[in-house]
N, C-alpha and C positions, 0 to 999 in steps of 0.2 A: 609499885603497881597500885592503881587506884582501887579504893574500896568500892563496893557495890553501890553504896549510897552516893559516893562522890561521882562515879561514872554516870549514874542515872541523872544526877543534878546537872552535870556539864552537858550531857546530851540534850536535856530539856532546854537549857539556855541557848544552845546552838540552834535548835529548831525555832526558838523565839526570835533570835537575831535574823534568821533567814526569812521569817514571816513578817517581822516588823524591823527593818534595818534602822540603825541609829544614824542620824546625819553626821557626816564627816568621819565616820568610824566603820572599819571593816575588821572583823575578827573571825578566825577559823582555827579549829584544833589541828594539831599535827596528825597526818594520816596514820602514824604508827604509835602515837602516844596521846591519849585523851587529856593527860595532865599538862601537856605543853601546848599553849595556844600562841598563835601569831596574829599580830594586829597591824593595821595601818591607820594612822591619824592624818587627816587632811587639814592643812593649816587654814584657819578661819580668815575670811576676807577682812580687809582693812586692818591687818596686823602684819608684822614683819615675816610671819610664817605663811602668808597667803601664797597658794600655788605649790606648797611643799607637800611631800608624801613621806611620812615618818614611820618607818618599820621598827617593830620591837617584839618582845616576847613576854608572856606571862606564864610562870611556872606554879602550878597549884600543888599543894601538899595532898597526900592521900586522904587526909582528914577533912578536906574541904567539903562542905561550907563552914565547918566549925573552926578552921584555921585559915588565916589570910594567905594570899599568894605573894610571890616575889615578882617585881616588875622591872624590866630593863628596856633600853632603847638602843637600836643598832645603827640607825641613820644619823650622821652628824647633823645637829640641829641648832646649836648655839644656846641651848637652855639646859640640857642634861648631858652629863658625861656618858659616852657610849659604852656599851658592854659592862655597865655597872648598875647595881640595884638603886632604884630611886626611892627616896624616903617620902612616903605618903601615909596618911592616916588609914588608907585602905590597903596598905601593903604589910608585909611581914616585919617591917621596921617597927610597927606599932600594933602588936597582937592584942594589947589591952583595949584598944579602941575598935577592934574589928567587930562588925555586925554580920551574923550569918545570913541576914536578909539581903545583903549586897550581892550583886551578880556581876557577870563579865561586862555587861553594858554599863552598869553604874560605876564600875571600877574605871573603865576607859573614858567615860564621860568626865569623871573627876580628874583623870590624868590630863585630858585635853584642856580642861579649864585651868588646871594648875600650870600647864605649859604656857598659857597666854599670860600668866602672872610673872612678876619679877622677884617674888619673895625667895630669898636664898634657902636652900635645904641641902641635906646630904645628897651628893651626886649631881648638884646643879653647877652651872658655870655662868660667868658674866661675859656677854659679848654685846657689840653694838647692833643697832637695827640693820645697818648696812651688811654686816657679817651674816646676820640671820637671813636676810633676803638672798644673799649669795648662796648660802647653804640650801635654802628652799629651792632655788632654781636648779641646783645640782643634785637634789635629793633623789629624784626618780631614776636618773642615770646611775647613781650609786647603788640604789636598791636592785636594779636589774642585773648587776654583776653578781648578786648573791644567788646561788643555785636553789636554795630553799625558798627564797622569795619568789623566784621565777616559777617554781612548781606550785606554790600555794596561791599565788595571786597572778594568774595568767592575764587577767584583764588589764592590769597595770603594765605588764610587759607589752601587750598589744598597743596600749596608749603611747608608750615610749617609742615603739617602732613607727607608729604613725607620725610622731613628732620628728623623728629622724629622717623619714622618707622625704626625698627632694620633691618640691612642688612640680607637678606635671605642667609643662608649657602648654599654653592654649593651642588647640589644633587649628591649623590654617585651613581656611575654606578654599576649595578649588576655584581658581580664577575662571571667570565666565569665558566661554568660547567666543572667538571673534565673529562678528556678524557676517553672514554670507553677502556676496557682492550684490545679489539681486535685492536682498533685504536692506542693504545699506544705501541704496540709491534713494535720494529724496523724491518725494511725490511730485515736485515741480518738474523734474525731468520727464515724467511720464505724460504730461499734458500735450507737448508738441506731437507726440506719437498719436494721441487721440485726435488732435486737430488735423493731422495729416490724413488719418483715416476718414474723417468727416469730409475733408477736401476732396479726396479721391471719389467718395460716394457722390458728391455734388457734380463733379465733372462727368461721371457716368450718367447721372440723371439728365444733364444738359445734352449729352450726346444722344441719349435715347429720345429726348424731346425733338431734337433736330431731325433724327431719322424718321420720327412719326410725322412731323410737319412737312417733310420733303414731298411726299406723294400729293398732298393737297395743293401745293404750289404748282406742281407739274400739271395737275388737272385744270387749274385755272388758266394756265398758259395755253393748253390745248384747246380749251373752250374759246378762248379769245381768238386764236388763229382760225378755228373753224367758223366762228362768227364773221370774221373779216372776209374769208373766202366766200361765204354764202352771200355776203353783201356786195360783191364785185359786179354781178350782172345788173343789179339795180342801179349802181353808180354809172354804168355805161349807157343805160337808157336815159 
Protein backbone atom coordinates (compact mmCIF):
# COMPACT_ATOMS: atom_id res chain seq x y z
CA UNK A 1 0.00 0.00 0.00
CA UNK A 2 1.29 3.44 -0.93
CA UNK A 3 2.28 5.83 1.79
CA UNK A 4 0.47 9.13 1.94
CA UNK A 5 3.39 11.10 0.54
CA UNK A 6 3.89 8.58 -2.26
CA UNK A 7 0.22 8.62 -3.31
CA UNK A 8 0.11 12.41 -3.20
CA UNK A 9 3.26 12.67 -5.35
CA UNK A 10 2.02 10.20 -7.97
CA UNK A 11 -1.37 11.87 -8.23
CA UNK A 12 0.35 15.20 -8.77
CA UNK A 13 2.53 13.73 -11.51
CA UNK A 14 -0.52 12.25 -13.23
CA UNK A 15 -2.23 15.63 -13.26
CA UNK A 16 0.91 17.18 -14.72
CA UNK A 17 1.04 14.56 -17.49
CA UNK A 18 -2.59 15.18 -18.36
CA UNK A 19 -2.02 18.94 -18.48
CA UNK A 20 1.25 18.81 -20.43
CA UNK A 21 1.63 15.48 -22.29
CA UNK A 22 5.14 14.34 -23.20
CA UNK A 23 5.68 13.64 -26.94
CA UNK A 24 5.64 9.92 -27.86
CA UNK A 25 4.74 8.94 -24.27
CA UNK A 26 1.42 8.03 -22.63
CA UNK A 27 1.33 6.94 -18.97
CA UNK A 28 -1.56 6.24 -16.58
CA UNK A 29 -1.86 4.63 -13.16
CA UNK A 30 -3.83 1.46 -12.66
CA UNK A 31 -7.43 2.18 -11.58
CA UNK A 32 -6.99 -0.10 -8.56
CA UNK A 33 -3.38 0.59 -7.55
CA UNK A 34 -1.65 3.96 -7.66
CA UNK A 35 1.73 2.21 -7.34
CA UNK A 36 1.33 0.38 -10.68
CA UNK A 37 1.56 2.54 -13.79
CA UNK A 38 1.09 1.53 -17.41
CA UNK A 39 2.79 3.29 -20.28
CA UNK A 40 3.00 3.33 -24.07
CA UNK A 41 6.11 4.48 -25.91
CA UNK A 42 5.69 5.43 -29.56
CA UNK A 43 8.68 4.68 -31.76
CA UNK A 44 10.52 7.74 -33.03
CA UNK A 45 10.54 8.54 -36.74
CA UNK A 46 13.58 7.64 -38.82
CA UNK A 47 14.38 4.72 -36.49
CA UNK A 48 13.61 0.98 -36.80
CA UNK A 49 10.96 1.50 -34.10
CA UNK A 50 8.95 4.03 -36.15
CA UNK A 51 5.22 3.28 -36.11
CA UNK A 52 5.52 0.95 -33.11
CA UNK A 53 3.51 1.19 -29.88
CA UNK A 54 5.37 -0.36 -26.95
CA UNK A 55 3.40 -1.17 -23.82
CA UNK A 56 4.98 -1.69 -20.40
CA UNK A 57 4.67 -1.21 -16.64
CA UNK A 58 6.31 0.80 -13.88
CA UNK A 59 6.01 -0.46 -10.31
CA UNK A 60 6.71 2.14 -7.63
CA UNK A 61 7.73 1.24 -4.08
CA UNK A 62 5.64 2.67 -1.22
CA UNK A 63 8.67 4.81 -0.34
CA UNK A 64 8.63 6.67 -3.66
CA UNK A 65 10.00 9.25 -4.42
CA UNK A 66 12.85 8.30 -2.11
CA UNK A 67 13.30 4.91 -3.76
CA UNK A 68 13.35 4.11 -7.51
CA UNK A 69 10.71 2.06 -9.37
CA UNK A 70 11.04 -1.14 -11.37
CA UNK A 71 10.51 -0.91 -15.14
CA UNK A 72 9.53 -3.63 -17.61
CA UNK A 73 8.18 -3.86 -21.17
CA UNK A 74 5.40 -6.18 -22.33
CA UNK A 75 5.38 -5.62 -26.10
CA UNK A 76 8.00 -7.53 -28.16
CA UNK A 77 10.33 -4.80 -29.40
CA UNK A 78 13.74 -6.17 -30.39
CA UNK A 79 15.58 -4.06 -27.78
CA UNK A 80 14.50 -5.35 -24.36
CA UNK A 81 13.47 -8.77 -23.09
CA UNK A 82 9.75 -8.70 -22.36
CA UNK A 83 8.32 -9.22 -18.85
CA UNK A 84 11.73 -8.62 -17.33
CA UNK A 85 13.12 -5.64 -15.40
CA UNK A 86 15.22 -3.26 -17.48
CA UNK A 87 18.51 -1.99 -16.08
CA UNK A 88 18.51 1.82 -16.06
CA UNK A 89 20.14 4.43 -13.87
CA UNK A 90 16.55 5.53 -13.10
CA UNK A 91 15.37 2.06 -12.07
CA UNK A 92 15.72 -0.07 -8.96
CA UNK A 93 18.78 -1.69 -10.55
CA UNK A 94 20.75 1.35 -9.43
CA UNK A 95 19.24 2.74 -6.20
CA UNK A 96 22.51 4.50 -5.47
CA UNK A 97 22.09 6.76 -8.50
CA UNK A 98 18.42 7.53 -7.93
CA UNK A 99 17.34 11.16 -7.64
CA UNK A 100 14.04 11.93 -5.81
CA UNK A 101 13.51 14.85 -8.19
CA UNK A 102 12.97 12.46 -11.08
CA UNK A 103 9.36 11.86 -12.08
CA UNK A 104 7.31 9.52 -14.24
CA UNK A 105 7.82 11.74 -17.29
CA UNK A 106 11.61 11.93 -16.82
CA UNK A 107 11.81 8.15 -16.23
CA UNK A 108 9.93 7.34 -19.44
CA UNK A 109 11.78 9.98 -21.44
CA UNK A 110 15.04 8.34 -20.37
CA UNK A 111 13.67 4.89 -21.23
CA UNK A 112 12.61 6.01 -24.72
CA UNK A 113 16.03 7.56 -25.35
CA UNK A 114 17.80 4.43 -24.12
CA UNK A 115 15.55 2.27 -26.31
CA UNK A 116 16.81 4.09 -29.44
CA UNK A 117 20.39 3.33 -28.37
CA UNK A 118 22.24 0.05 -29.01
CA UNK A 119 24.25 -0.13 -25.78
CA UNK A 120 23.90 -3.54 -24.10
CA UNK A 121 22.46 -3.73 -20.61
CA UNK A 122 20.75 -6.22 -18.32
CA UNK A 123 17.47 -7.16 -19.97
CA UNK A 124 18.47 -6.04 -23.47
CA UNK A 125 18.61 -8.14 -26.66
CA UNK A 126 20.35 -7.77 -30.01
CA UNK A 127 18.25 -7.86 -33.20
CA UNK A 128 18.51 -6.54 -36.74
CA UNK A 129 16.75 -3.40 -37.94
CA UNK A 130 14.52 -5.53 -40.14
CA UNK A 131 13.38 -7.53 -37.09
CA UNK A 132 12.69 -4.32 -35.17
CA UNK A 133 10.59 -2.93 -38.05
CA UNK A 134 8.62 -6.16 -38.23
CA UNK A 135 7.94 -6.08 -34.48
CA UNK A 136 6.97 -2.39 -34.69
CA UNK A 137 4.42 -3.19 -37.39
CA UNK A 138 2.88 -5.97 -35.27
CA UNK A 139 3.07 -4.13 -31.93
CA UNK A 140 -0.38 -2.55 -31.86
CA UNK A 141 -2.13 -5.79 -32.76
CA UNK A 142 -0.19 -7.57 -30.01
CA UNK A 143 -1.11 -4.94 -27.42
CA UNK A 144 -4.81 -5.03 -28.25
CA UNK A 145 -4.94 -8.69 -27.23
CA UNK A 146 -4.10 -7.66 -23.66
CA UNK A 147 -7.26 -6.96 -21.58
CA UNK A 148 -5.46 -4.51 -19.30
CA UNK A 149 -4.10 -2.57 -22.24
CA UNK A 150 -7.54 -2.43 -23.83
CA UNK A 151 -9.04 -1.07 -20.62
CA UNK A 152 -6.42 1.60 -19.87
CA UNK A 153 -5.66 2.74 -23.44
CA UNK A 154 -8.97 2.64 -25.36
CA UNK A 155 -7.73 5.25 -27.87
CA UNK A 156 -5.12 2.78 -29.16
CA UNK A 157 -7.76 0.09 -29.46
CA UNK A 158 -9.88 2.48 -31.51
CA UNK A 159 -6.87 3.26 -33.68
CA UNK A 160 -6.28 -0.45 -34.27
CA UNK A 161 -9.94 -1.08 -35.14
CA UNK A 162 -9.83 1.71 -37.72
CA UNK A 163 -6.74 0.16 -39.28
CA UNK A 164 -8.46 -3.21 -39.50
CA UNK A 165 -11.73 -1.89 -40.93
CA UNK A 166 -11.95 -2.53 -44.68
CA UNK A 167 -11.93 0.53 -46.86
CA UNK A 168 -15.40 1.54 -47.94
CA UNK A 169 -15.82 1.34 -51.73
CA UNK A 170 -16.68 4.65 -53.35
CA UNK A 171 -20.40 5.13 -53.75
CA UNK A 172 -21.60 4.95 -57.33
CA UNK A 173 -23.45 7.98 -58.56
CA UNK A 174 -26.91 7.26 -60.04
CA UNK A 175 -26.85 7.14 -63.82
CA UNK A 176 -28.62 10.06 -65.48
CA UNK A 177 -32.15 9.42 -66.77
CA UNK A 178 -32.42 8.97 -70.55
CA UNK A 179 -33.54 12.17 -72.33
CA UNK A 180 -37.16 12.43 -73.31
CA UNK A 181 -38.06 11.95 -76.95
CA UNK A 182 -39.20 15.54 -77.41
CA UNK A 183 -36.06 16.89 -75.76
CA UNK A 184 -33.79 14.57 -77.75
CA UNK A 185 -34.96 15.88 -81.11
CA UNK A 186 -32.45 18.21 -82.72
CA UNK A 187 -33.44 21.79 -83.33
CA UNK A 188 -32.94 21.28 -87.09
CA UNK A 189 -36.02 19.08 -87.22
CA UNK A 190 -38.17 21.83 -85.82
CA UNK A 191 -37.47 24.34 -88.63
CA UNK A 192 -39.53 22.66 -91.39
CA UNK A 193 -42.52 22.76 -89.08
CA UNK A 194 -42.12 26.49 -88.63
CA UNK A 195 -41.61 26.96 -92.36
CA UNK A 196 -44.76 24.97 -93.02
CA UNK A 197 -46.70 27.20 -90.66
CA UNK A 198 -45.39 30.29 -92.40
CA UNK A 199 -46.27 28.78 -95.80
CA UNK A 200 -49.82 28.12 -94.72
CA UNK A 201 -50.17 31.68 -93.46
CA UNK A 202 -48.92 33.02 -96.83
CA UNK A 203 -51.47 30.97 -98.77
CA UNK A 204 -54.26 32.22 -96.54
CA UNK A 205 -53.15 35.80 -97.10
CA UNK A 206 -53.12 35.31 -100.88
CA UNK A 207 -56.60 33.78 -100.82
CA UNK A 208 -57.85 36.70 -98.79
CA UNK A 209 -56.32 39.18 -101.23
CA UNK A 210 -57.94 37.38 -104.16
CA UNK A 211 -61.29 37.47 -102.43
CA UNK A 212 -60.88 41.19 -101.71
CA UNK A 213 -59.83 41.98 -105.35
CA UNK A 214 -62.68 39.97 -106.97
CA UNK A 215 -65.48 42.52 -106.37
CA UNK A 216 -63.36 45.32 -107.93
CA UNK A 217 -62.90 43.36 -111.14
CA UNK A 218 -66.58 42.64 -111.37
CA UNK A 219 -67.41 46.33 -110.93
CA UNK A 220 -65.07 47.28 -113.77
CA UNK A 221 -66.71 44.70 -116.06
CA UNK A 222 -70.20 45.91 -115.23
CA UNK A 223 -69.25 49.52 -115.89
CA UNK A 224 -67.70 48.55 -119.24
CA UNK A 225 -70.84 46.72 -120.40
CA UNK A 226 -73.05 49.55 -119.20
CA UNK A 227 -70.95 52.05 -121.10
CA UNK A 228 -71.10 49.97 -124.28
CA UNK A 229 -74.91 49.68 -124.07
CA UNK A 230 -75.31 53.40 -123.61
CA UNK A 231 -73.06 54.07 -126.65
CA UNK A 232 -75.14 51.88 -129.07
CA UNK A 233 -77.78 54.59 -129.98
CA UNK A 234 -75.01 56.97 -130.85
CA UNK A 235 -73.37 54.46 -133.14
CA UNK A 236 -76.66 53.90 -135.05
CA UNK A 237 -77.05 57.59 -135.76
